[in-house]
Every structure is written in C-alpha cells, then in structure tokens.
N, C-alpha and C positions, 0 to 999 in steps of 0.2 A: 349133678348140677348143684346149684346153691341150696335148694330145698333138701337134697340128700345130705349135704354137709350139715345143714341146721339140724335135721332129724338125728344124724349121727352124733352130733355135739349134745343134743338134748339127751340122747340115750347114755352118753358117757356121764353126763351130770346126774342123771337119775341113778345110774350104777353106783356113782361116787357117794350119793346120799344114802343109799341102801347099805353100801359097804361101810360108810363111816359110822352107822349105828353099831356095828360090831367093834369099833375101836374102844368103846367104853367098857367092854366086857373083858375081864382078865383071862377068861378061858377061850378066847378067840383062837382059832386054828391057824396054823402056818399057811394054809392055803388062803385064808381071808386076808391075812397080813400081806401076802405076796400079791393078791388081787387088788388090794387097796393101793399098794405102792405102784403097781402097773397102771392102774386107772388114773391115779393122780399124775403120774409121769406123762401118760399119754395126753391128758387134759392140758397139762403145762405146755407140752410141745405144740399142741394145736393152737393154744392161746398166743404163744410166741410167734407162730407162723401167721396167725391172724393179724398180729401187730405189724409184722413185716409186710404183709399183703396190704394192709390198711395204708401204710406209709407209701407204698408203691402206687397204689390207686390214687392217692392224693397228688402225688407228683405228676401223674398222667392226666388228671382232670383238668379241663379247660374252663375258665370262667371269664366273663366279660367284666373287667374291672371298672368299666364306666357305668355299670348298672348298680345303683345303691341297693343296699339290703343285705340280708343274711345269705351267705353263699350256701349252695346246696350241700356240699360236704359237712359244713358246720351244722346244718339242720338235722343231719343224721346222727350227731353225737348223743343226743338224750337217749334214743332207743338202744344204741350200743352199750352205753354206760348202765342203763337200767337193767339190760339183760345180764351184765357182769355183776351188778349189785345183788341181783337174785341169786347168782351163784355164790356170792360171799356169804349170804344168809345161810346157805347150806354147807357152811364150814370150808369153803374153798377160799382161803385167806389170800392167796396171791391173785385173785380177781381184782383186788384193790390196786396192786402193783400194775396190772395191765390197764386199768382205768387211768392211772398216772401216765403210763407210757403213751397211751392213745391221746391223752390230753396234751402231753408234751409235743407229740407229732403233729397234732392239729394246730397248736399255737405256732409252731415253726412254719407250717404251711401257710397259716393266715399271714404271718410276717413276710413270707416269701411272695405271696400274691400281692399284698400291700405294696411291697418295695418295687414291684414291677410297673407301678403307675404312680409316679410322684405326685401328680396333681390330686388324685383320689386317695392316696395311701391312708390318710388319717380317717377318712370317711369309711373305708373298708375296715380298718382296725376298730373304729368306734362301733359300728353295727354288729360285727362278728364277735368282738370281745364282749359287748354288752350282752348278747345272746348267750354266750357261754357262761358269763358271770351269773346271769339270772338263773340259768339251769343248775349251776354248781351250787348256788346259794340254797336252792330247793333240795339238794341232796347232801349237803355237807354233814348233816347229822349222821349220815350213813357211812362216811368214809373220811378218815384223817388224811388220807392221801389227796382226796378232792379238796378238803379244807385247806391244805398247804398250797394247792394251785391257785385257790381262789384269791389269796392276798396278791400274788404276782400278777394274775389277770386284772385285778382291780387297779393296780399300780400302772399296768400298761395302758388300760383304757383311760384312766385319768390323764396320763401324759399325752395320749393321742387327742383327747378332748381339749387340753389346753393348746396344743399345736394347731388344731383345727380352728379354734376360736381366733388365735392370732392370725392364721392365714386368711380367714374370712374378713377380718378387720382390714388387713393389708390389701386384700383383692377388691373388696367391695367399697371400702372407705379409704381410698388412697390418701386423700387430703388429711383425714383423721390420723391415719397411721404415720404419715410424715410428721405431723404436729406432735404426736405422742413420742416418736423417736427423738425429736429435738428437745422436748421437755425432759425426757429420760436421760439424754446426753448432758444436759445442763447440771442435773443432780449429781453427776459422777465426778 
C-alpha cells in the first residue's frame, strides 16, 4: 500500500544519506561506489514514476469548478514539495528537478480545470495560482527551480486578476462597461 511505498522510499533516502558519507573519502570501496550508484538510480527511477503517477492522478481527479477556493490537489503541493526539499538537503540534487516537474504538471492541470468552465476560469486561476505563489515564495530560498517557477506563476496570476476585474465590471456594471468601451474607442 501507500504506507509501504513511503516506508520503502524513506529507507532508500536513509541509505543514500549513509552511502553519501562515503563519497567524500578517497579510500571508498568499489562496493560502496556501486551501492551508491544503484541507490541513486533506484531513487531517481522511483521519483520519475511518482511524477508520472502524480500527473495521471491529476487527470483523473474530479473537481467542482463552480466552487470557489483552492482545489484539493493544489492543497497537497506543499507537503509533496517539502518532502522533496528534505531530500535535496541530503545531497539528492535531482529532487529540485522533480519539484519543478510536479509544479509544471500542477500548473497545466490548473489551466485545464480553469479552461473547462469559462465563467469561473479566472476565479479558479486566481485562487489556485495565489496559493501556489504564496507557498513557493516561502520556499524559494531553498530551490532555484522553484524560484524560476515563481515568476511565471506570478505573471499568470496577475493576468487572471486583470481579466477577472474586467469581467466583473462588464457583468456587474453593464452600463459603466458600455460607457468605458465608448470612451476607450473615442481615444483610438
């Protein structure tokens, strides 16, 4: 089950930490070198499979796009990224790449969900991108990969905000929106 996979993954990380201690000694044995390579390769493969599984589970998740708020899969991102960042502290550098892949996968999913309901699209984008942006801001000092995603997320959120404000004005204040359009067309 899931607990067994987590325990097995934790064991692999612990082994890698112990084995990595031997990397700094020039007299390390061939056995330790081979063990280190095998453990790293196994961990990389498991992380890649996790990214694939994560993407598949996002595609299969059903959400109510009419309900405002942060969607459940988005709420799970902090715990996943934090676990990967702990791995990166233990010299598992590709954990940052996995954080980037998961973030990219989640952003694509958010866009897909938002696009499925034109009326609420920007509300979905705003709430979920803001959540991810706040989280990544709190972790950007730990990962250049996350820092690079932060700028993109910020841009996407700001664009969604502008579109949402424009939509609110046109929907709630039709007369004002019509006047604004006429004034804007005179200036052109």
